[in-house]
PyMOL Python script that loads the backbone (N, CA, C, O; Angstrom):
from pymol import cmd

cmd.read_pdbstr("""\
ATOM      1  N   MET A   1      40.733 148.401   1.239  1.00  0.00           N
ATOM      2  CA  MET A   1      40.956 149.344   2.300  1.00  0.00           C
ATOM      3  C   MET A   1      39.561 149.487   3.094  1.00  0.00           C
ATOM      4  O   MET A   1      39.468 149.543   4.320  1.00  0.00           O
ATOM      5  N   ALA A   2      38.554 149.532   2.230  1.00  0.00           N
ATOM      6  CA  ALA A   2      37.228 149.669   2.887  1.00  0.00           C
ATOM      7  C   ALA A   2      36.847 148.589   3.969  1.00  0.00           C
ATOM      8  O   ALA A   2      36.130 148.825   4.941  1.00  0.00           O
ATOM      9  N   LEU A   3      37.406 147.407   3.680  1.00  0.00           N
ATOM     10  CA  LEU A   3      37.092 146.292   4.589  1.00  0.00           C
ATOM     11  C   LEU A   3      37.839 146.525   5.845  1.00  0.00           C
ATOM     12  O   LEU A   3      37.355 146.131   6.906  1.00  0.00           O
ATOM     13  N   VAL A   4      38.946 147.115   5.814  1.00  0.00           N
ATOM     14  CA  VAL A   4      39.680 147.482   7.156  1.00  0.00           C
ATOM     15  C   VAL A   4      38.914 148.402   7.872  1.00  0.00           C
ATOM     16  O   VAL A   4      38.834 148.252   9.091  1.00  0.00           O
ATOM     17  N   GLY A   5      38.269 149.436   7.264  1.00  0.00           N
ATOM     18  CA  GLY A   5      37.487 150.405   7.993  1.00  0.00           C
ATOM     19  C   GLY A   5      36.187 149.847   8.594  1.00  0.00           C
ATOM     20  O   GLY A   5      35.693 150.287   9.632  1.00  0.00           O
ATOM     21  N   TRP A   6      35.669 148.841   7.860  1.00  0.00           N
ATOM     22  CA  TRP A   6      34.473 148.049   8.394  1.00  0.00           C
ATOM     23  C   TRP A   6      34.973 147.278   9.596  1.00  0.00           C
ATOM     24  O   TRP A   6      34.406 147.412  10.680  1.00  0.00           O
ATOM     25  N   TRP A   7      36.011 146.480   9.447  1.00  0.00           N
ATOM     26  CA  TRP A   7      36.483 145.706  10.502  1.00  0.00           C
ATOM     27  C   TRP A   7      36.764 146.478  11.786  1.00  0.00           C
ATOM     28  O   TRP A   7      36.401 146.025  12.872  1.00  0.00           O
ATOM     29  N   ALA A   8      37.399 147.626  11.674  1.00  0.00           N
ATOM     30  CA  ALA A   8      37.735 148.428  12.745  1.00  0.00           C
ATOM     31  C   ALA A   8      36.440 149.057  13.396  1.00  0.00           C
ATOM     32  O   ALA A   8      36.448 149.336  14.595  1.00  0.00           O
ATOM     33  N   SER A   9      35.417 149.264  12.672  1.00  0.00           N
ATOM     34  CA  SER A   9      34.148 149.926  13.268  1.00  0.00           C
ATOM     35  C   SER A   9      33.134 148.848  13.631  1.00  0.00           C
ATOM     36  O   SER A   9      32.017 149.232  13.978  1.00  0.00           O
ATOM     37  N   ARG A  10      33.379 147.624  13.593  1.00  0.00           N
ATOM     38  CA  ARG A  10      32.331 146.629  13.914  1.00  0.00           C
ATOM     39  C   ARG A  10      31.858 146.616  15.330  1.00  0.00           C
ATOM     40  O   ARG A  10      30.787 146.081  15.616  1.00  0.00           O
ATOM     41  N   ASP A  11      32.633 147.196  16.246  1.00  0.00           N
ATOM     42  CA  ASP A  11      32.215 147.344  17.544  1.00  0.00           C
ATOM     43  C   ASP A  11      31.681 148.747  17.917  1.00  0.00           C
ATOM     44  O   ASP A  11      31.438 149.001  19.096  1.00  0.00           O
ATOM     45  N   ASP A  12      31.514 149.564  17.049  1.00  0.00           N
ATOM     46  CA  ASP A  12      30.949 150.938  17.213  1.00  0.00           C
ATOM     47  C   ASP A  12      29.456 150.783  17.778  1.00  0.00           C
ATOM     48  O   ASP A  12      28.726 149.839  17.476  1.00  0.00           O
ATOM     49  N   ALA A  13      29.119 151.769  18.588  1.00  0.00           N
ATOM     50  CA  ALA A  13      27.755 151.714  19.208  1.00  0.00           C
ATOM     51  C   ALA A  13      26.673 151.587  18.130  1.00  0.00           C
ATOM     52  O   ALA A  13      25.649 150.939  18.347  1.00  0.00           O
ATOM     53  N   GLU A  14      26.903 152.200  16.986  1.00  0.00           N
ATOM     54  CA  GLU A  14      25.790 152.247  15.941  1.00  0.00           C
ATOM     55  C   GLU A  14      25.456 150.830  15.422  1.00  0.00           C
ATOM     56  O   GLU A  14      24.457 150.629  14.731  1.00  0.00           O
ATOM     57  N   THR A  15      26.304 149.870  15.768  1.00  0.00           N
ATOM     58  CA  THR A  15      26.014 148.442  15.278  1.00  0.00           C
ATOM     59  C   THR A  15      25.172 147.776  16.346  1.00  0.00           C
ATOM     60  O   THR A  15      24.655 146.689  16.088  1.00  0.00           O
ATOM     61  N   ALA A  16      25.009 148.306  17.440  1.00  0.00           N
ATOM     62  CA  ALA A  16      24.327 147.632  18.613  1.00  0.00           C
ATOM     63  C   ALA A  16      22.770 147.544  18.262  1.00  0.00           C
ATOM     64  O   ALA A  16      22.179 148.351  17.545  1.00  0.00           O
ATOM     65  N   ALA A  17      22.243 146.502  18.847  1.00  0.00           N
ATOM     66  CA  ALA A  17      20.853 146.166  18.796  1.00  0.00           C
ATOM     67  C   ALA A  17      20.252 145.994  20.261  1.00  0.00           C
ATOM     68  O   ALA A  17      21.023 145.951  21.219  1.00  0.00           O
ATOM     69  N   VAL A  18      19.087 145.910  20.407  1.00  0.00           N
ATOM     70  CA  VAL A  18      18.326 145.759  21.603  1.00  0.00           C
ATOM     71  C   VAL A  18      18.948 144.392  22.248  1.00  0.00           C
ATOM     72  O   VAL A  18      18.970 143.353  21.588  1.00  0.00           O
ATOM     73  N   GLY A  19      19.427 144.460  23.512  1.00  0.00           N
ATOM     74  CA  GLY A  19      19.954 143.297  24.181  1.00  0.00           C
ATOM     75  C   GLY A  19      21.436 143.275  24.110  1.00  0.00           C
ATOM     76  O   GLY A  19      22.055 142.443  24.773  1.00  0.00           O
ATOM     77  N   ASP A  20      22.060 144.148  23.337  1.00  0.00           N
ATOM     78  CA  ASP A  20      23.504 144.283  23.237  1.00  0.00           C
ATOM     79  C   ASP A  20      24.030 145.111  24.485  1.00  0.00           C
ATOM     80  O   ASP A  20      23.317 145.980  24.987  1.00  0.00           O
ATOM     81  N   CYS A  21      25.232 144.834  24.948  1.00  0.00           N
ATOM     82  CA  CYS A  21      25.806 145.599  25.986  1.00  0.00           C
ATOM     83  C   CYS A  21      26.959 146.622  25.473  1.00  0.00           C
ATOM     84  O   CYS A  21      27.578 146.430  24.427  1.00  0.00           O
ATOM     85  N   LEU A  22      27.165 147.675  26.287  1.00  0.00           N
ATOM     86  CA  LEU A  22      28.019 148.810  25.786  1.00  0.00           C
ATOM     87  C   LEU A  22      29.078 149.090  26.968  1.00  0.00           C
ATOM     88  O   LEU A  22      28.823 148.846  28.147  1.00  0.00           O
ATOM     89  N   LYS A  23      30.212 149.592  26.547  1.00  0.00           N
ATOM     90  CA  LYS A  23      31.191 150.065  27.397  1.00  0.00           C
ATOM     91  C   LYS A  23      31.748 151.279  26.858  1.00  0.00           C
ATOM     92  O   LYS A  23      31.660 151.432  25.640  1.00  0.00           O
ATOM     93  N   PRO A  24      32.355 152.245  27.612  1.00  0.00           N
ATOM     94  CA  PRO A  24      32.942 153.419  26.990  1.00  0.00           C
ATOM     95  C   PRO A  24      34.105 152.967  26.057  1.00  0.00           C
ATOM     96  O   PRO A  24      34.859 152.047  26.374  1.00  0.00           O
ATOM     97  N   ALA A  25      34.209 153.641  24.924  1.00  0.00           N
ATOM     98  CA  ALA A  25      35.348 153.262  23.963  1.00  0.00           C
ATOM     99  C   ALA A  25      36.716 153.513  24.523  1.00  0.00           C
ATOM    100  O   ALA A  25      37.666 152.878  24.063  1.00  0.00           O
ATOM    101  N   SER A  26      36.887 154.379  25.469  1.00  0.00           N
ATOM    102  CA  SER A  26      38.038 154.722  26.059  1.00  0.00           C
ATOM    103  C   SER A  26      37.876 155.600  27.259  1.00  0.00           C
ATOM    104  O   SER A  26      36.825 156.236  27.337  1.00  0.00           O
ATOM    105  N   SER A  27      38.759 155.722  28.192  1.00  0.00           N
ATOM    106  CA  SER A  27      38.528 156.476  29.396  1.00  0.00           C
ATOM    107  C   SER A  27      38.516 158.007  29.078  1.00  0.00           C
ATOM    108  O   SER A  27      38.077 158.779  29.930  1.00  0.00           O
ATOM    109  N   SER A  28      38.946 158.436  27.976  1.00  0.00           N
ATOM    110  CA  SER A  28      38.932 159.809  27.546  1.00  0.00           C
ATOM    111  C   SER A  28      37.827 160.202  26.587  1.00  0.00           C
ATOM    112  O   SER A  28      37.731 161.348  26.150  1.00  0.00           O
ATOM    113  N   SER A  29      36.956 159.174  26.256  1.00  0.00           N
ATOM    114  CA  SER A  29      35.941 159.346  25.292  1.00  0.00           C
ATOM    115  C   SER A  29      34.593 159.245  25.868  1.00  0.00           C
ATOM    116  O   SER A  29      34.402 158.560  26.872  1.00  0.00           O
ATOM    117  N   ASP A  30      33.561 159.951  25.232  1.00  0.00           N
ATOM    118  CA  ASP A  30      32.163 159.769  25.588  1.00  0.00           C
ATOM    119  C   ASP A  30      31.412 158.841  24.650  1.00  0.00           C
ATOM    120  O   ASP A  30      30.198 158.654  24.741  1.00  0.00           O
ATOM    121  N   ARG A  31      32.175 158.284  23.768  1.00  0.00           N
ATOM    122  CA  ARG A  31      31.528 157.293  22.886  1.00  0.00           C
ATOM    123  C   ARG A  31      31.582 155.934  23.453  1.00  0.00           C
ATOM    124  O   ARG A  31      32.456 155.578  24.243  1.00  0.00           O
ATOM    125  N   MET A  32      30.620 155.182  23.027  1.00  0.00           N
ATOM    126  CA  MET A  32      30.469 153.750  23.519  1.00  0.00           C
ATOM    127  C   MET A  32      30.757 152.840  22.451  1.00  0.00           C
ATOM    128  O   MET A  32      30.656 153.193  21.276  1.00  0.00           O
ATOM    129  N   GLU A  33      31.158 151.531  22.840  1.00  0.00           N
ATOM    130  CA  GLU A  33      31.277 150.464  21.927  1.00  0.00           C
ATOM    131  C   GLU A  33      30.585 149.255  22.391  1.00  0.00           C
ATOM    132  O   GLU A  33      30.302 149.171  23.586  1.00  0.00           O
ATOM    133  N   VAL A  34      30.255 148.223  21.503  1.00  0.00           N
ATOM    134  CA  VAL A  34      29.663 146.997  21.789  1.00  0.00           C
ATOM    135  C   VAL A  34      30.606 146.102  22.508  1.00  0.00           C
ATOM    136  O   VAL A  34      31.766 146.010  22.108  1.00  0.00           O
ATOM    137  N   VAL A  35      30.158 145.389  23.614  1.00  0.00           N
ATOM    138  CA  VAL A  35      31.019 144.382  24.176  1.00  0.00           C
ATOM    139  C   VAL A  35      30.048 143.213  24.537  1.00  0.00           C
ATOM    140  O   VAL A  35      28.826 143.363  24.568  1.00  0.00           O
ATOM    141  N   ASP A  36      30.706 142.002  24.815  1.00  0.00           N
ATOM    142  CA  ASP A  36      29.942 140.883  25.122  1.00  0.00           C
ATOM    143  C   ASP A  36      29.262 141.179  26.545  1.00  0.00           C
ATOM    144  O   ASP A  36      29.923 141.755  27.409  1.00  0.00           O
ATOM    145  N   CYS A  37      28.030 140.809  26.768  1.00  0.00           N
ATOM    146  CA  CYS A  37      27.451 141.107  28.140  1.00  0.00           C
ATOM    147  C   CYS A  37      27.911 140.411  29.251  1.00  0.00           C
ATOM    148  O   CYS A  37      27.676 140.789  30.399  1.00  0.00           O
ATOM    149  N   SER A  38      28.655 139.255  28.934  1.00  0.00           N
ATOM    150  CA  SER A  38      29.320 138.511  30.087  1.00  0.00           C
ATOM    151  C   SER A  38      30.634 139.105  30.499  1.00  0.00           C
ATOM    152  O   SER A  38      31.258 138.632  31.449  1.00  0.00           O
ATOM    153  N   SER A  39      31.107 140.221  29.747  1.00  0.00           N
ATOM    154  CA  SER A  39      32.399 140.816  30.058  1.00  0.00           C
ATOM    155  C   SER A  39      32.306 141.739  31.224  1.00  0.00           C
ATOM    156  O   SER A  39      31.294 142.425  31.365  1.00  0.00           O
ATOM    157  N   SER A  40      33.320 141.803  32.088  1.00  0.00           N
ATOM    158  CA  SER A  40      33.303 142.632  33.143  1.00  0.00           C
ATOM    159  C   SER A  40      33.306 144.157  32.737  1.00  0.00           C
ATOM    160  O   SER A  40      33.047 145.051  33.542  1.00  0.00           O
ATOM    161  N   GLU A  41      33.595 144.352  31.520  1.00  0.00           N
ATOM    162  CA  GLU A  41      33.651 145.798  31.014  1.00  0.00           C
ATOM    163  C   GLU A  41      32.219 146.267  30.590  1.00  0.00           C
ATOM    164  O   GLU A  41      32.027 147.458  30.345  1.00  0.00           O
ATOM    165  N   ALA A  42      31.299 145.425  30.509  1.00  0.00           N
ATOM    166  CA  ALA A  42      29.871 145.786  30.106  1.00  0.00           C
ATOM    167  C   ALA A  42      29.335 146.731  31.242  1.00  0.00           C
ATOM    168  O   ALA A  42      29.314 146.437  32.437  1.00  0.00           O
ATOM    169  N   GLU A  43      28.910 147.897  30.692  1.00  0.00           N
ATOM    170  CA  GLU A  43      28.376 148.812  31.694  1.00  0.00           C
ATOM    171  C   GLU A  43      26.787 148.914  31.677  1.00  0.00           C
ATOM    172  O   GLU A  43      26.059 148.908  32.670  1.00  0.00           O
ATOM    173  N   VAL A  44      26.421 149.003  30.418  1.00  0.00           N
ATOM    174  CA  VAL A  44      24.880 149.153  30.162  1.00  0.00           C
ATOM    175  C   VAL A  44      24.403 148.142  29.072  1.00  0.00           C
ATOM    176  O   VAL A  44      25.141 147.651  28.218  1.00  0.00           O
ATOM    177  N   LYS A  45      23.098 147.904  29.214  1.00  0.00           N
ATOM    178  CA  LYS A  45      22.535 147.015  28.140  1.00  0.00           C
ATOM    179  C   LYS A  45      21.451 147.843  27.485  1.00  0.00           C
ATOM    180  O   LYS A  45      20.725 148.610  28.117  1.00  0.00           O
ATOM    181  N   VAL A  46      21.385 147.640  26.161  1.00  0.00           N
ATOM    182  CA  VAL A  46      20.383 148.437  25.321  1.00  0.00           C
ATOM    183  C   VAL A  46      19.008 147.857  25.529  1.00  0.00           C
ATOM    184  O   VAL A  46      18.767 146.670  25.309  1.00  0.00           O
ATOM    185  N   VAL A  47      18.076 148.756  25.975  1.00  0.00           N
ATOM    186  CA  VAL A  47      16.713 148.261  26.121  1.00  0.00           C
ATOM    187  C   VAL A  47      15.878 148.682  24.904  1.00  0.00           C
ATOM    188  O   VAL A  47      14.971 147.956  24.498  1.00  0.00           O
ATOM    189  N   LYS A  48      16.152 149.752  24.368  1.00  0.00           N
ATOM    190  CA  LYS A  48      15.386 150.281  23.071  1.00  0.00           C
ATOM    191  C   LYS A  48      16.401 151.154  22.291  1.00  0.00           C
ATOM    192  O   LYS A  48      17.188 151.923  22.843  1.00  0.00           O
ATOM    193  N   LYS A  49      16.306 150.956  20.923  1.00  0.00           N
ATOM    194  CA  LYS A  49      17.043 151.843  19.987  1.00  0.00           C
ATOM    195  C   LYS A  49      16.038 152.674  19.172  1.00  0.00           C
ATOM    196  O   LYS A  49      15.015 152.156  18.725  1.00  0.00           O
ATOM    197  N   ILE A  50      16.325 153.898  18.996  1.00  0.00           N
ATOM    198  CA  ILE A  50      15.380 154.886  18.447  1.00  0.00           C
ATOM    199  C   ILE A  50      16.293 155.726  17.463  1.00  0.00           C
ATOM    200  O   ILE A  50      17.222 156.410  17.891  1.00  0.00           O
ATOM    201  N   ASP A  51      15.994 155.641  16.201  1.00  0.00           N
ATOM    202  CA  ASP A  51      16.743 156.494  15.184  1.00  0.00           C
ATOM    203  C   ASP A  51      16.257 157.920  15.346  1.00  0.00           C
ATOM    204  O   ASP A  51      15.101 158.198  15.666  1.00  0.00           O
ATOM    205  N   GLY A  52      17.202 158.794  15.108  1.00  0.00           N
ATOM    206  CA  GLY A  52      16.885 160.322  15.025  1.00  0.00           C
ATOM    207  C   GLY A  52      17.824 161.117  15.954  1.00  0.00           C
ATOM    208  O   GLY A  52      18.661 160.592  16.688  1.00  0.00           O
ATOM    209  N   HIS A  53      17.599 162.421  15.844  1.00  0.00           N
ATOM    210  CA  HIS A  53      18.488 163.377  16.628  1.00  0.00           C
ATOM    211  C   HIS A  53      17.847 163.656  17.970  1.00  0.00           C
ATOM    212  O   HIS A  53      16.660 163.983  18.006  1.00  0.00           O
ATOM    213  N   TYR A  54      18.600 163.540  19.130  1.00  0.00           N
ATOM    214  CA  TYR A  54      18.084 163.799  20.416  1.00  0.00           C
ATOM    215  C   TYR A  54      19.153 164.703  21.164  1.00  0.00           C
ATOM    216  O   TYR A  54      20.368 164.542  21.051  1.00  0.00           O
ATOM    217  N   THR A  55      18.580 165.615  21.895  1.00  0.00           N
ATOM    218  CA  THR A  55      19.400 166.352  22.744  1.00  0.00           C
ATOM    219  C   THR A  55      19.414 165.686  24.069  1.00  0.00           C
ATOM    220  O   THR A  55      18.633 164.746  24.221  1.00  0.00           O
ATOM    221  N   GLN A  56      20.250 166.062  25.129  1.00  0.00           N
ATOM    222  CA  GLN A  56      20.196 165.484  26.383  1.00  0.00           C
ATOM    223  C   GLN A  56      18.783 165.474  26.956  1.00  0.00           C
ATOM    224  O   GLN A  56      18.284 164.447  27.416  1.00  0.00           O
ATOM    225  N   PHE A  57      18.160 166.638  26.916  1.00  0.00           N
ATOM    226  CA  PHE A  57      16.868 166.803  27.448  1.00  0.00           C
ATOM    227  C   PHE A  57      15.812 165.824  26.739  1.00  0.00           C
ATOM    228  O   PHE A  57      15.098 165.079  27.410  1.00  0.00           O
ATOM    229  N   THR A  58      15.762 165.872  25.374  1.00  0.00           N
ATOM    230  CA  THR A  58      14.802 165.063  24.758  1.00  0.00           C
ATOM    231  C   THR A  58      15.045 163.576  24.845  1.00  0.00           C
ATOM    232  O   THR A  58      14.114 162.771  24.819  1.00  0.00           O
ATOM    233  N   ALA A  59      16.351 163.215  24.950  1.00  0.00           N
ATOM    234  CA  ALA A  59      16.754 161.828  25.117  1.00  0.00           C
ATOM    235  C   ALA A  59      16.266 161.248  26.485  1.00  0.00           C
ATOM    236  O   ALA A  59      15.693 160.164  26.602  1.00  0.00           O
ATOM    237  N   GLU A  60      16.549 162.059  27.445  1.00  0.00           N
ATOM    238  CA  GLU A  60      16.028 161.747  28.857  1.00  0.00           C
ATOM    239  C   GLU A  60      14.553 161.524  28.944  1.00  0.00           C
ATOM    240  O   GLU A  60      14.057 160.556  29.519  1.00  0.00           O
ATOM    241  N   ALA A  61      13.871 162.478  28.339  1.00  0.00           N
ATOM    242  CA  ALA A  61      12.444 162.435  28.406  1.00  0.00           C
ATOM    243  C   ALA A  61      11.805 161.171  27.610  1.00  0.00           C
ATOM    244  O   ALA A  61      10.838 160.528  28.020  1.00  0.00           O
ATOM    245  N   GLU A  62      12.513 160.925  26.397  1.00  0.00           N
ATOM    246  CA  GLU A  62      12.128 159.759  25.705  1.00  0.00           C
ATOM    247  C   GLU A  62      12.249 158.431  26.368  1.00  0.00           C
ATOM    248  O   GLU A  62      11.407 157.535  26.299  1.00  0.00           O
ATOM    249  N   CYS A  63      13.469 158.386  27.069  1.00  0.00           N
ATOM    250  CA  CYS A  63      13.764 157.104  27.756  1.00  0.00           C
ATOM    251  C   CYS A  63      12.989 156.889  28.984  1.00  0.00           C
ATOM    252  O   CYS A  63      12.792 155.739  29.378  1.00  0.00           O
ATOM    253  N   ARG A  64      12.476 158.038  29.699  1.00  0.00           N
ATOM    254  CA  ARG A  64      11.601 157.712  30.791  1.00  0.00           C
ATOM    255  C   ARG A  64      10.411 157.004  30.392  1.00  0.00           C
ATOM    256  O   ARG A  64       9.837 156.353  31.265  1.00  0.00           O
ATOM    257  N   LYS A  65       9.931 157.020  29.195  1.00  0.00           N
ATOM    258  CA  LYS A  65       8.817 156.348  28.710  1.00  0.00           C
ATOM    259  C   LYS A  65       9.047 154.829  28.564  1.00  0.00           C
ATOM    260  O   LYS A  65       8.090 154.056  28.514  1.00  0.00           O
ATOM    261  N   VAL A  66      10.212 154.448  28.504  1.00  0.00           N
ATOM    262  CA  VAL A  66      10.557 153.036  28.235  1.00  0.00           C
ATOM    263  C   VAL A  66      10.690 152.179  29.505  1.00  0.00           C
ATOM    264  O   VAL A  66      11.496 152.519  30.371  1.00  0.00           O
ATOM    265  N   GLU A  67       9.987 151.165  29.639  1.00  0.00           N
ATOM    266  CA  GLU A  67       9.909 150.329  30.768  1.00  0.00           C
ATOM    267  C   GLU A  67      11.361 149.705  30.908  1.00  0.00           C
ATOM    268  O   GLU A  67      11.997 149.220  29.972  1.00  0.00           O
ATOM    269  N   GLY A  68      11.769 149.790  32.180  1.00  0.00           N
ATOM    270  CA  GLY A  68      13.066 149.171  32.463  1.00  0.00           C
ATOM    271  C   GLY A  68      14.356 150.110  32.284  1.00  0.00           C
ATOM    272  O   GLY A  68      15.422 149.877  32.854  1.00  0.00           O
ATOM    273  N   ALA A  69      14.154 151.112  31.495  1.00  0.00           N
ATOM    274  CA  ALA A  69      15.314 152.017  31.096  1.00  0.00           C
ATOM    275  C   ALA A  69      15.720 152.819  32.293  1.00  0.00           C
ATOM    276  O   ALA A  69      14.847 153.375  32.959  1.00  0.00           O
ATOM    277  N   THR A  70      16.938 152.915  32.599  1.00  0.00           N
ATOM    278  CA  THR A  70      17.442 153.839  33.720  1.00  0.00           C
ATOM    279  C   THR A  70      18.425 154.922  33.176  1.00  0.00           C
ATOM    280  O   THR A  70      18.831 155.838  33.892  1.00  0.00           O
ATOM    281  N   GLY A  71      18.772 154.773  31.916  1.00  0.00           N
ATOM    282  CA  GLY A  71      19.756 155.771  31.347  1.00  0.00           C
ATOM    283  C   GLY A  71      19.577 155.890  29.817  1.00  0.00           C
ATOM    284  O   GLY A  71      18.630 155.381  29.218  1.00  0.00           O
ATOM    285  N   PHE A  72      20.575 156.612  29.228  1.00  0.00           N
ATOM    286  CA  PHE A  72      20.442 156.718  27.800  1.00  0.00           C
ATOM    287  C   PHE A  72      21.813 157.053  27.200  1.00  0.00           C
ATOM    288  O   PHE A  72      22.644 157.657  27.878  1.00  0.00           O
ATOM    289  N   TYR A  73      22.048 156.694  26.014  1.00  0.00           N
ATOM    290  CA  TYR A  73      23.165 157.116  25.187  1.00  0.00           C
ATOM    291  C   TYR A  73      22.684 157.585  23.831  1.00  0.00           C
ATOM    292  O   TYR A  73      21.981 156.888  23.100  1.00  0.00           O
ATOM    293  N   ALA A  74      23.093 158.776  23.542  1.00  0.00           N
ATOM    294  CA  ALA A  74      22.653 159.350  22.284  1.00  0.00           C
ATOM    295  C   ALA A  74      23.922 159.712  21.429  1.00  0.00           C
ATOM    296  O   ALA A  74      24.867 160.297  21.959  1.00  0.00           O
ATOM    297  N   GLU A  75      23.934 159.373  20.160  1.00  0.00           N
ATOM    298  CA  GLU A  75      25.009 159.653  19.187  1.00  0.00           C
ATOM    299  C   GLU A  75      24.429 160.608  18.049  1.00  0.00           C
ATOM    300  O   GLU A  75      23.506 160.244  17.320  1.00  0.00           O
ATOM    301  N   THR A  76      24.978 161.733  17.959  1.00  0.00           N
ATOM    302  CA  THR A  76      24.529 162.758  16.882  1.00  0.00           C
ATOM    303  C   THR A  76      25.680 163.165  16.071  1.00  0.00           C
ATOM    304  O   THR A  76      26.821 163.000  16.503  1.00  0.00           O
ATOM    305  N   GLY A  77      25.446 163.704  14.887  1.00  0.00           N
ATOM    306  CA  GLY A  77      26.419 164.432  14.136  1.00  0.00           C
ATOM    307  C   GLY A  77      27.410 163.581  13.377  1.00  0.00           C
ATOM    308  O   GLY A  77      28.335 164.102  12.755  1.00  0.00           O
ATOM    309  N   LYS A  78      27.232 162.335  13.420  1.00  0.00           N
ATOM    310  CA  LYS A  78      28.143 161.416  12.753  1.00  0.00           C
ATOM    311  C   LYS A  78      27.589 160.838  11.487  1.00  0.00           C
ATOM    312  O   LYS A  78      28.180 159.921  10.917  1.00  0.00           O
ATOM    313  N   GLY A  79      26.503 161.331  11.043  1.00  0.00           N
ATOM    314  CA  GLY A  79      25.753 160.753   9.920  1.00  0.00           C
ATOM    315  C   GLY A  79      24.662 159.910  10.244  1.00  0.00           C
ATOM    316  O   GLY A  79      23.552 160.116   9.752  1.00  0.00           O
ATOM    317  N   THR A  80      24.897 158.904  11.091  1.00  0.00           N
ATOM    318  CA  THR A  80      23.852 158.143  11.850  1.00  0.00           C
ATOM    319  C   THR A  80      23.508 158.699  13.193  1.00  0.00           C
ATOM    320  O   THR A  80      24.360 158.732  14.081  1.00  0.00           O
ATOM    321  N   GLU A  81      22.355 159.114  13.365  1.00  0.00           N
ATOM    322  CA  GLU A  81      21.973 159.643  14.685  1.00  0.00           C
ATOM    323  C   GLU A  81      20.960 158.660  15.337  1.00  0.00           C
ATOM    324  O   GLU A  81      20.005 158.197  14.714  1.00  0.00           O
ATOM    325  N   PHE A  82      21.224 158.388  16.580  1.00  0.00           N
ATOM    326  CA  PHE A  82      20.289 157.379  17.251  1.00  0.00           C
ATOM    327  C   PHE A  82      20.356 157.670  18.753  1.00  0.00           C
ATOM    328  O   PHE A  82      21.162 158.461  19.243  1.00  0.00           O
ATOM    329  N   LEU A  83      19.440 156.965  19.453  1.00  0.00           N
ATOM    330  CA  LEU A  83      19.304 157.116  20.920  1.00  0.00           C
ATOM    331  C   LEU A  83      19.137 155.653  21.394  1.00  0.00           C
ATOM    332  O   LEU A  83      18.309 154.896  20.887  1.00  0.00           O
ATOM    333  N   PHE A  84      19.933 155.319  22.347  1.00  0.00           N
ATOM    334  CA  PHE A  84      19.707 153.992  23.107  1.00  0.00           C
ATOM    335  C   PHE A  84      19.105 154.294  24.504  1.00  0.00           C
ATOM    336  O   PHE A  84      19.658 155.088  25.264  1.00  0.00           O
ATOM    337  N   CYS A  85      18.047 153.693  24.801  1.00  0.00           N
ATOM    338  CA  CYS A  85      17.557 153.717  26.194  1.00  0.00           C
ATOM    339  C   CYS A  85      18.254 152.458  26.916  1.00  0.00           C
ATOM    340  O   CYS A  85      18.202 151.371  26.341  1.00  0.00           O
ATOM    341  N   THR A  86      18.827 152.558  28.010  1.00  0.00           N
ATOM    342  CA  THR A  86      19.694 151.636  28.637  1.00  0.00           C
ATOM    343  C   THR A  86      19.262 151.387  30.045  1.00  0.00           C
ATOM    344  O   THR A  86      18.507 152.141  30.660  1.00  0.00           O
ATOM    345  N   LYS A  87      19.824 150.199  30.558  1.00  0.00           N
ATOM    346  CA  LYS A  87      19.763 149.794  31.978  1.00  0.00           C
ATOM    347  C   LYS A  87      21.159 149.188  32.245  1.00  0.00           C
ATOM    348  O   LYS A  87      21.923 148.855  31.339  1.00  0.00           O
ATOM    349  N   SER A  88      21.451 149.064  33.676  1.00  0.00           N
ATOM    350  CA  SER A  88      22.681 148.513  33.985  1.00  0.00           C
ATOM    351  C   SER A  88      22.762 147.074  33.457  1.00  0.00           C
ATOM    352  O   SER A  88      21.797 146.315  33.375  1.00  0.00           O
ATOM    353  N   ALA A  89      24.109 146.768  33.086  1.00  0.00           N
ATOM    354  CA  ALA A  89      24.349 145.453  32.519  1.00  0.00           C
ATOM    355  C   ALA A  89      24.342 144.328  33.549  1.00  0.00           C
ATOM    356  O   ALA A  89      24.534 143.165  33.194  1.00  0.00           O
TER     357      ALA A  89
END
""", "prot")
cmd.dss("prot")
cmd.show_as("cartoon", "prot")
cmd.util.cbc("prot")
cmd.orient("prot")
């Protein structure tokens, strides 16, 4: 059963690395998931990944320091907290 959970979560944003592309998990969700960068669904590309808890204000301030970053995506409260500084895919 654990393998099924892992298989279902392999596209979760927390598995992304620098250079990976993301898209919204669904139209009604603010969560993101990993997609192939050649996909028409790819919206943003990860420029930098930083572990830790970030609010909207601190995430925006942190990503302003990253060359090439034009946006951000932060995930908090799920056990694994992180910030992606992003640019258009």
